[in-house]
C-alpha positions as CSV (number, residue, x, y, z in Angstrom):
1,X,109.7,208.3,21.0
2,X,111.4,208.4,24.4
3,X,109.8,209.5,27.7
4,X,111.9,210.2,30.8
5,X,111.2,210.6,34.6
6,X,113.5,210.8,37.6
7,X,112.9,210.1,41.3
8,X,115.1,210.7,44.4
9,X,116.3,208.0,46.8
10,X,115.4,207.9,50.5
11,X,118.1,208.2,53.0
12,X,116.9,205.4,55.1
13,X,114.2,206.3,57.6
14,X,114.0,208.9,60.3
15,X,111.6,206.7,62.4
16,X,110.2,203.2,61.8
17,X,108.1,201.3,64.3
18,X,104.7,200.8,65.8
19,X,103.0,204.3,65.8
20,X,99.3,204.8,66.5
21,X,98.9,201.1,66.8
22,X,100.3,200.1,63.4
23,X,103.8,199.8,61.8
24,X,104.7,203.0,60.0
25,X,107.7,205.0,59.0
26,X,109.0,208.5,58.2
27,X,111.6,208.8,55.5
28,X,113.2,211.7,53.7
29,X,114.7,212.1,50.2
30,X,118.2,213.1,49.1
31,X,119.9,214.1,45.9
32,X,120.7,210.6,44.6
33,X,118.5,209.6,41.6
34,X,116.9,206.9,39.6
35,X,116.3,207.9,35.9
36,X,113.9,205.9,33.8
37,X,113.5,206.1,30.0
38,X,110.6,204.5,28.2
39,X,111.3,203.8,24.6
40,X,108.7,202.9,22.0
41,X,109.8,199.7,20.1
42,X,108.2,196.9,18.0
43,X,108.8,194.1,20.4
44,X,110.0,195.0,23.9
45,X,112.2,192.6,25.9
46,X,111.1,192.5,29.6
47,X,114.0,193.5,31.9
48,X,113.6,194.8,35.4
49,X,110.9,192.7,37.2
50,X,109.4,195.4,39.6
51,X,109.7,198.1,37.0
52,X,107.9,195.9,34.5
53,X,105.1,195.4,37.0
54,X,104.9,199.1,37.4
55,X,104.7,199.6,33.7
56,X,101.9,197.0,33.3
57,X,99.9,198.4,36.2
58,X,100.3,202.0,35.0
59,X,99.2,201.2,31.5
60,X,96.3,199.2,32.8
61,X,95.2,202.1,35.0
62,X,95.2,204.4,31.9
63,X,93.4,201.8,29.7
64,X,96.5,201.3,27.6
65,X,97.4,197.7,28.3
66,X,97.8,197.0,24.6
67,X,101.0,199.1,24.6
68,X,102.8,196.9,27.2
69,X,104.8,194.9,24.6
70,X,105.8,198.0,22.7
71,X,107.5,199.9,25.6
72,X,111.1,199.1,26.7
73,X,112.4,200.3,30.0
74,X,116.0,201.6,30.6
75,X,117.1,202.5,34.1
76,X,120.1,204.7,34.9
77,X,120.4,204.9,38.7
78,X,122.9,206.3,41.2
79,X,121.0,204.7,44.1
80,X,123.0,201.8,45.7
81,X,121.0,198.6,45.6
82,X,120.1,196.6,48.8
83,X,121.3,199.4,51.1
84,X,118.0,200.7,52.3
85,X,117.7,203.8,50.0
86,X,114.5,202.7,48.2
87,X,116.2,201.8,44.9
88,X,113.3,199.7,43.6
89,X,110.7,202.1,44.9
90,X,112.4,205.0,43.1
91,X,112.5,202.9,39.9
92,X,108.8,202.1,40.3
93,X,107.9,205.8,40.9
94,X,109.9,206.9,37.9
95,X,108.3,204.3,35.6
96,X,104.8,205.4,36.6
97,X,105.8,209.0,35.9
98,X,107.2,208.2,32.5
99,X,104.0,206.3,31.5
100,X,101.8,209.2,32.5
101,X,104.2,211.6,30.7
102,X,103.6,209.6,27.6
103,X,99.9,210.6,27.6
104,X,100.6,214.2,28.7
105,X,99.7,213.7,32.3
106,X,101.4,213.7,35.7
107,X,100.3,211.1,38.3
108,X,99.3,212.2,41.8
109,X,101.5,211.0,44.6
110,X,98.5,208.9,45.8
111,X,98.2,207.2,42.4
112,X,101.9,206.4,42.5
113,X,101.7,205.1,46.0
114,X,98.8,202.8,45.1
115,X,100.7,201.2,42.3
116,X,103.9,200.9,44.3
117,X,102.2,199.3,47.3
118,X,100.6,196.7,45.0
119,X,104.1,195.6,44.1
120,X,105.9,195.7,47.5
121,X,106.0,197.5,50.9
122,X,107.2,201.0,50.1
123,X,107.7,204.4,51.7
124,X,106.6,207.9,51.0
125,X,109.2,209.2,48.6
126,X,106.5,209.9,46.0
127,X,105.3,212.8,48.1
128,X,107.0,216.2,48.0
129,X,106.8,216.6,51.8
130,X,108.1,214.2,54.4
131,X,105.2,212.0,55.5
132,X,104.3,209.6,58.2
133,X,103.5,206.6,56.0
134,X,101.8,203.3,56.4
135,X,104.3,201.4,54.2
136,X,102.3,198.2,54.2
137,X,98.8,199.3,53.2
138,X,99.1,203.0,52.5
139,X,96.1,203.8,54.7
140,X,97.8,206.6,56.6
141,X,99.8,209.4,54.9
142,X,100.3,212.3,57.2
143,X,102.3,215.3,55.8
144,X,104.9,216.5,58.3
145,X,106.6,219.2,56.3
146,X,110.0,219.7,54.6
147,X,113.4,218.6,56.0
148,X,114.9,221.7,57.8
149,X,118.2,222.9,56.4
150,X,120.9,220.4,57.4
151,X,124.0,218.5,56.2
152,X,123.9,214.7,55.9
153,X,127.0,212.4,55.8
154,X,126.0,209.1,54.4
155,X,127.8,206.0,55.6
156,X,127.2,203.2,53.1
157,X,127.5,199.9,54.9
158,X,129.1,196.8,53.4
159,X,126.8,194.0,52.2
160,X,123.1,194.2,51.3
161,X,119.8,193.5,52.9
162,X,117.1,191.9,50.8
163,X,113.9,193.7,51.8
164,X,111.6,190.9,50.9
165,X,113.6,188.3,52.9
166,X,113.8,190.8,55.8
167,X,110.1,191.4,55.7
168,X,109.4,187.6,55.8
169,X,110.8,187.5,59.3
170,X,108.4,188.2,62.2
171,X,109.5,191.1,64.3
172,X,106.1,192.0,65.6
173,X,107.0,191.0,69.2
174,X,110.0,193.4,69.3
175,X,108.0,196.2,67.7
176,X,105.0,195.8,70.0
177,X,107.3,195.6,73.0
178,X,108.8,199.0,72.2
179,X,105.7,200.7,70.9
180,X,105.7,203.4,73.6
181,X,109.4,204.3,72.9
182,X,108.8,204.3,69.1
183,X,105.9,206.7,69.7
184,X,108.1,209.0,71.8
185,X,110.7,209.0,69.0
186,X,108.0,209.9,66.4
187,X,106.6,212.7,68.5
188,X,110.1,214.3,68.8
189,X,110.4,214.1,65.0
190,X,106.9,215.5,64.5
191,X,107.7,218.4,66.8
192,X,110.9,219.0,65.0
193,X,109.1,219.4,61.7
194,X,106.5,221.6,63.3
195,X,109.2,223.9,64.7
196,X,111.7,223.5,61.8
197,X,114.2,222.2,64.4
198,X,116.7,219.7,63.0
199,X,118.0,218.9,66.5
200,X,114.7,217.5,67.6
201,X,114.4,215.5,64.3
202,X,117.9,214.1,64.9
203,X,117.1,213.2,68.5
204,X,114.0,211.2,67.5
205,X,115.9,209.6,64.6
206,X,118.7,208.5,66.9
207,X,116.2,207.0,69.4
208,X,114.5,205.0,66.6
209,X,117.9,203.8,65.3
210,X,118.9,202.5,68.7
211,X,115.6,200.8,69.3
212,X,116.1,198.9,66.0
213,X,119.3,197.4,67.3
214,X,117.1,194.6,68.7
215,X,115.8,193.9,65.2
216,X,118.6,194.5,62.7
217,X,121.8,194.8,64.7
218,X,124.6,197.2,63.5
219,X,127.7,196.4,65.5
220,X,129.2,199.8,65.0
221,X,126.2,202.0,65.7
222,X,126.7,203.0,69.3
223,X,130.4,203.7,68.6
224,X,129.7,205.8,65.6
225,X,127.0,207.8,67.5
226,X,129.5,208.6,70.3
227,X,132.1,209.8,67.8
228,X,129.6,211.8,65.8
229,X,128.3,213.6,68.9
230,X,131.8,214.5,70.1
231,X,132.6,216.0,66.7
232,X,129.5,218.2,66.5
233,X,126.9,216.0,64.8
234,X,123.3,216.1,66.1
235,X,122.5,212.4,65.7
236,X,122.0,209.6,63.3
237,X,119.3,207.9,61.3
238,X,119.5,204.5,59.7
239,X,118.0,202.3,57.0
240,X,115.9,200.1,59.3
241,X,116.0,197.3,56.8
242,X,119.3,198.2,55.1
243,X,122.9,198.9,55.7
244,X,123.2,202.7,55.6
245,X,123.7,205.1,58.5
246,X,123.3,208.8,58.0
247,X,124.9,211.4,60.2
248,X,122.6,214.4,60.7
249,X,124.3,217.8,61.1
250,X,123.4,221.4,61.4
251,X,124.0,223.2,58.1
252,X,126.8,225.3,59.6
253,X,128.7,222.4,61.2
254,X,132.0,221.1,59.7
255,X,131.0,217.9,57.9
256,X,134.6,217.2,56.9
257,X,135.7,217.1,60.5
258,X,133.2,214.3,61.2
259,X,134.1,212.4,58.0
260,X,137.9,212.6,58.8
261,X,137.2,211.3,62.4
262,X,135.3,208.3,61.1
263,X,138.0,207.5,58.4
264,X,140.6,207.5,61.2
265,X,138.6,205.3,63.4
266,X,138.2,201.4,63.4
267,X,134.6,201.9,62.3
268,X,135.7,202.8,58.8
269,X,136.1,199.1,58.0
270,X,132.3,198.7,58.2
271,X,131.6,201.0,55.3
272,X,132.1,200.8,51.5
273,X,131.7,204.6,50.9
274,X,131.3,207.7,53.0
275,X,130.0,210.8,51.2
276,X,127.7,213.8,51.6
277,X,124.2,213.9,50.4
278,X,121.7,216.8,50.5
279,X,118.0,216.6,51.4
280,X,115.7,217.4,48.5
281,X,111.9,217.5,48.0
282,X,110.4,214.2,47.3
283,X,108.3,213.3,44.3
284,X,108.9,212.5,40.7
285,X,110.3,215.0,38.1
286,X,109.0,214.7,34.6
């Protein structure tokens, strides 16, 4: 027997910083996917470390730990690894979904979040709506709504960032120092979701991205932003612990014009790939 589940990637974060006194983030999902297949075998060979942990914890939660050595994981993913698009979180979410599918159930987003957070810091891609999410402990999950209609140009930066190594560094001072500004960025985003206004969301996301230059510096960011605004873009969001930058545009704007301008600029050398992605609802599909 084979059980399948898919989960979308995040497109970095719209906002990440100290909000309401604790470090939190807001991320959104796009049409890049991790697909997990669980296959029943006699003797399974462990493969993907975090996915294996998700398998073990899911089976334990369902009282099926004795099946652990008889389920083999295969992962087919389009999500670039180490770029800040939640590749491992998407794998974990899809594993949990596949395990529950095996017993004819679908896990709640809260159940998936609990398992994911026990493995590593994560974001809210398991929820259909965009959420303000406490990515360290999961104590706060505030739904904001769905991403307004928009176009997203993804700039996939060169190199990778190891999330665990990044998290091992202490940025609490920089985060606390800019707490008021992070909160302002978040309130712009919150209002944007309330009003369905992608311009406000882009404004808040840009503010957060620039604040994070003090934490994970992107040498091209200010230049890209200036170019994007000149060519009709609304702003940018970044992977705050990754290498991607996303250009946020109104759905009626000419994305190709912005893409061509970047490809003609010196900034093109900072990126491996430049391509369009589309916002989608979060959550697993089983």
